[in-house]
C-alpha positions as CSV (number, residue, x, y, z in Angstrom):
1,M,157.6,140.0,41.1
2,G,155.5,137.2,40.1
3,I,156.3,134.8,43.2
4,G,156.4,137.9,45.8
5,L,153.0,138.6,44.6
6,I,151.8,134.9,45.3
7,I,153.5,135.0,48.8
8,N,151.8,138.2,49.6
9,T,148.5,136.7,48.8
10,F,148.9,133.6,50.4
11,F,150.0,135.8,53.6
12,F,146.9,137.9,53.3
13,L,144.7,135.1,53.0
14,Y,146.4,133.4,56.3
15,L,145.9,136.4,58.0
16,Y,142.4,136.6,56.8
17,K,141.9,133.2,58.1
18,M,142.9,133.8,61.5
19,T,140.7,136.9,61.8
20,E,137.8,134.8,60.6
21,Q,138.6,132.3,63.3
22,E,138.9,134.7,65.8
23,T,135.7,136.2,65.3
24,E,134.0,132.9,65.2
25,H,135.6,132.5,68.7
26,N,134.4,135.5,70.0
27,M,130.8,135.4,68.8
28,L,130.9,131.3,70.8
29,M,132.2,133.2,73.8
30,E,129.8,135.7,73.6
31,F,126.9,133.4,73.1
32,I,128.2,131.0,76.1
33,E,128.5,134.4,78.6
34,H,125.1,135.1,77.5
35,E,123.7,131.6,78.2
36,S,125.6,131.0,81.5
37,T,125.4,134.5,83.3
38,I,123.4,134.4,86.4
39,D,122.2,137.4,88.0
40,V,121.7,136.7,91.8
41,E,119.0,139.5,92.1
42,T,116.3,137.9,89.8
43,K,113.9,136.0,91.4
44,L,114.2,132.3,90.9
45,E,111.7,129.6,91.9
46,Y,112.6,126.2,92.9
47,P,112.9,124.1,89.9
48,P,109.0,122.3,89.3
49,V,109.3,118.7,90.7
50,A,108.7,115.7,88.5
51,L,108.4,113.3,91.2
52,S,108.3,113.5,94.9
53,Y,108.4,111.1,97.9
54,G,106.6,112.4,101.1
55,E,106.5,116.5,102.1
56,I,108.3,118.7,104.0
57,V,107.7,121.8,106.0
58,K,109.7,124.7,104.5
59,K,110.0,127.8,106.8
60,S,109.4,131.2,105.6
61,P,108.8,134.6,107.2
62,R,105.6,134.8,105.3
63,G,104.4,131.4,107.1
64,D,105.3,127.9,107.0
65,N,104.1,125.9,103.4
66,L,104.5,121.9,102.9
67,F,106.8,121.5,100.3
68,P,106.9,117.9,98.0
69,V,110.5,116.1,98.6
70,P,111.7,115.8,95.2
71,L,112.6,112.5,93.8
72,C,113.5,114.5,90.8
73,T,112.9,117.9,89.2
74,Y,112.5,119.2,85.6
75,G,115.6,120.3,84.1
76,N,117.7,118.2,85.8
77,L,119.6,114.8,85.9
78,S,119.1,111.7,88.0
79,V,120.3,108.3,88.3
80,I,119.2,104.7,89.6
81,S,122.3,102.2,90.5
82,A,122.0,99.1,91.7
83,P,123.8,95.4,91.8
84,P,122.6,92.9,89.3
85,K,119.5,91.5,90.1
86,T,117.8,94.0,92.3
87,K,115.2,94.7,90.6
88,K,116.1,97.9,88.8
89,T,113.8,97.7,85.7
90,F,110.7,97.2,88.4
91,F,111.5,100.0,90.2
92,T,111.4,102.3,86.7
93,S,107.8,100.6,86.1
94,L,106.9,101.8,89.3
95,L,108.1,105.4,88.8
96,A,106.5,105.6,85.4
97,S,103.3,104.3,86.5
98,V,103.1,107.0,89.3
99,F,104.6,109.9,86.8
100,L,101.4,108.7,84.3
101,S,98.8,108.8,86.7
102,G,100.0,111.2,89.3
103,N,99.4,108.3,92.0
104,N,98.1,105.1,92.6
105,V,97.8,102.5,95.3
106,Y,101.3,100.3,94.2
107,G,103.4,103.9,94.9
108,G,102.2,104.5,98.3
109,D,103.4,108.5,98.9
110,I,105.3,108.5,95.5
111,K,103.7,111.2,93.7
112,G,104.0,112.3,89.9
113,H,103.6,116.1,88.9
114,R,102.8,115.5,84.8
115,G,100.9,118.4,84.2
116,N,100.2,118.1,80.5
117,G,103.8,116.3,80.1
118,D,104.6,112.9,78.6
119,L,107.0,110.1,80.1
120,I,109.6,109.2,77.0
121,H,111.1,105.5,78.0
122,F,114.0,104.2,76.4
123,D,115.4,100.8,77.0
124,T,118.9,99.8,75.6
125,E,119.5,96.3,76.5
126,Q,116.6,94.3,76.0
127,G,114.7,93.0,72.8
128,T,111.5,93.9,71.5
129,W,109.7,91.2,73.8
130,H,110.9,91.8,76.8
131,C,110.7,95.6,76.3
132,Q,107.1,95.3,75.7
133,N,106.5,93.3,78.7
134,V,108.3,96.2,80.8
135,F,106.3,98.9,79.1
136,K,102.8,97.0,79.3
137,R,103.4,96.8,83.3
138,C,102.6,100.4,83.8
139,Y,98.7,99.9,82.1
140,D,98.9,96.7,84.3
141,M,99.0,99.2,87.5
142,D,96.7,101.8,86.1
143,T,94.2,101.4,83.2
144,N,93.3,104.8,83.1
145,I,96.9,105.5,81.7
146,D,97.1,108.1,78.7
147,K,98.5,105.7,76.3
148,K,99.3,109.0,74.2
149,K,101.6,110.4,76.9
150,Y,103.6,107.4,77.5
151,H,106.5,106.9,74.2
152,T,108.0,103.9,74.7
153,F,111.3,102.4,72.7
154,G,113.8,100.1,72.4
155,L,117.0,100.9,71.1
156,R,119.2,97.8,71.1
157,T,119.3,97.4,67.3
158,T,120.0,101.2,66.7
159,A,123.7,102.0,66.5
160,V,125.4,103.2,69.4
161,N,126.3,106.7,68.0
162,D,122.8,107.4,67.0
163,R,121.2,106.6,70.2
164,L,122.0,110.0,72.0
165,K,121.1,111.8,68.8
166,F,117.6,110.1,68.7
167,I,116.7,110.8,71.9
168,E,117.2,114.7,71.7
169,Y,115.5,114.2,68.3
170,Y,112.3,112.9,69.6
171,L,112.4,115.6,72.6
172,K,113.2,118.4,70.1
173,Y,110.6,117.4,67.2
174,K,107.7,115.5,69.0
175,I,107.7,116.6,72.5
176,K,105.8,120.1,73.2
177,E,105.7,119.9,77.1
178,Q,108.2,119.7,80.2
179,S,108.4,116.1,80.3
180,F,110.2,113.0,82.2
181,V,112.7,110.8,80.4
182,I,114.0,107.0,81.5
183,I,116.8,106.0,79.5
184,D,117.6,102.0,81.3
185,G,121.1,101.4,80.4
186,V,122.9,104.6,80.1
187,V,125.8,102.8,79.6
188,D,125.0,102.0,75.7
189,L,125.0,105.3,74.9
190,C,128.9,105.4,74.3
191,M,131.2,102.3,72.8
192,D,133.0,102.4,76.2
193,F,131.7,103.6,79.4
194,N,135.2,103.5,80.8
195,N,136.7,106.0,78.3
196,I,137.0,109.5,80.2
197,E,136.2,111.1,76.7
198,Q,133.0,109.3,75.9
199,S,131.8,109.0,79.5
200,N,132.2,112.9,79.8
201,Y,130.6,113.6,76.5
202,V,127.5,111.7,77.1
203,V,126.9,113.0,80.4
204,T,127.4,116.8,79.5
205,E,124.8,116.0,76.8
206,L,122.5,114.5,79.0
207,L,123.1,118.1,81.2
208,R,122.2,120.0,78.1
209,I,119.6,118.2,76.7
210,S,117.6,118.3,80.4
211,T,117.9,122.2,80.1
212,Q,117.3,122.8,76.7
213,Y,114.3,120.4,76.6
214,N,113.1,121.3,80.2
215,C,113.0,117.6,81.2
216,H,114.2,115.6,83.7
217,I,116.3,112.6,82.4
218,M,116.4,109.5,84.8
219,T,119.3,107.3,83.9
220,V,119.4,103.6,85.0
221,I,123.3,102.1,85.3
222,H,124.6,99.0,87.2
223,Q,127.1,99.1,90.3
224,N,130.4,97.2,89.9
225,Y,130.2,93.5,91.6
226,G,131.1,93.8,95.5
227,S,131.1,97.7,95.3
228,D,128.6,100.5,95.6
229,K,130.2,102.5,93.1
230,M,128.6,102.8,89.6
231,S,130.3,101.3,86.2
232,G,133.3,102.9,84.4
233,H,134.1,106.5,84.3
234,L,130.8,107.0,82.8
235,G,129.7,106.3,86.6
236,S,131.8,108.4,88.2
237,Y,130.6,111.5,86.1
238,L,127.3,110.6,86.7
239,A,127.8,110.9,90.7
240,K,129.2,113.7,90.5
241,K,126.5,115.9,88.0
242,V,123.2,114.1,89.0
243,E,120.8,116.0,91.0
244,T,119.6,112.7,92.7
245,H,121.3,109.6,93.1
246,I,119.3,106.7,94.0
247,E,120.5,103.6,95.2
248,L,118.6,100.3,95.5
249,I,119.6,97.8,97.9
250,A,118.6,94.2,98.5
251,N,116.7,94.1,102.0
252,T,118.6,91.8,104.1
253,V,115.8,91.0,106.6
254,N,113.0,90.7,104.0
255,K,114.4,88.9,101.1
256,D,111.8,90.0,98.8
257,W,112.1,93.3,99.4
258,V,114.1,96.1,97.7
259,T,115.4,99.0,99.8
260,V,115.4,102.6,98.0
261,K,118.1,104.7,99.5
262,C,118.9,108.3,98.7
263,K,122.4,108.4,98.2
264,L,122.6,111.9,97.3
265,S,120.8,114.8,96.5
266,R,121.1,118.5,96.0
267,G,118.0,119.7,97.5
268,F,116.1,117.6,100.4
269,P,117.1,113.8,100.6
270,F,113.8,112.0,100.6
271,E,113.3,109.0,103.3
272,T,114.4,105.7,102.7
273,F,111.6,103.1,101.7
274,S,111.3,99.4,100.2
275,F,109.4,98.0,97.6
276,T,108.6,94.2,96.4
277,V,106.8,92.7,93.5
278,N,103.6,90.6,94.2
279,D,102.4,87.4,92.6
280,Y,101.2,89.3,89.5
281,G,104.3,90.5,88.6
282,L,103.6,94.0,89.8
283,P,106.2,96.5,91.8
284,H,104.3,98.0,95.0
285,I,105.5,100.3,97.9
286,V,105.8,97.7,100.6
287,N,103.8,100.2,103.0
288,N,101.1,100.0,101.0
289,I,98.7,97.0,102.7
290,Y,96.1,97.2,99.7
291,D,96.5,95.5,96.2
292,P,93.5,95.4,94.1
293,L,94.4,92.3,92.5
294,K,94.4,90.2,95.7
């Protein structure tokens, strides 16, 4: 009788555990159902623009309107890819300065739509001295930038598994408005950017974070040598999931120029343009004939 009672007790506990697991599973599925259901009859506005380049006429039965052509919108993910030595960091400085100031003489037709939002800039590759040089560049391009709105971090010495956690922590507890995030060196958010599971995890988390905290996350990644494909499985996942893929290409006619091309866009693709770096180490759009430092 004693052995039978013990067996029956374990069998009951086993059934109870299975029921508890099923309950947790069903609760999770109901949460996903609630979060992912899209009502096609609900009127939704186009995602607000974080950065734009130029304008486009949007036709409507109620009249035509000028609409900013987005480089990126809030709540989405983008990527900048380029071969080595194609001034990726200079370009991110250019975009950062325009976002913080709204527009400036260096950005030409690029406009920032910051509202009261912040810019959070993460560098995963460089040491403190080089990171500071990059971050200071924005202030050299516009002395009126509100320094309280520009948050800068060098994550090279932070453990790989903690980098993504810190990014979310900072957005969750330190930032209150819809904001713009730059991650220069997205491959450093995982141990192996050629690992399928790790790459998928990083991209999925970035998509979730951009949605949950209503921010735009712009990532920067190298291209493979001799190819326009982005590095590893991480690059492949980014190519499939981003709102905008911005490609930097060395200009073959003007050696000092870098051409900026819209390789992919889920919205209106922006027109190709170019930038260069002046004698003071400051990037600017090449059709901008005014340089206040010369």
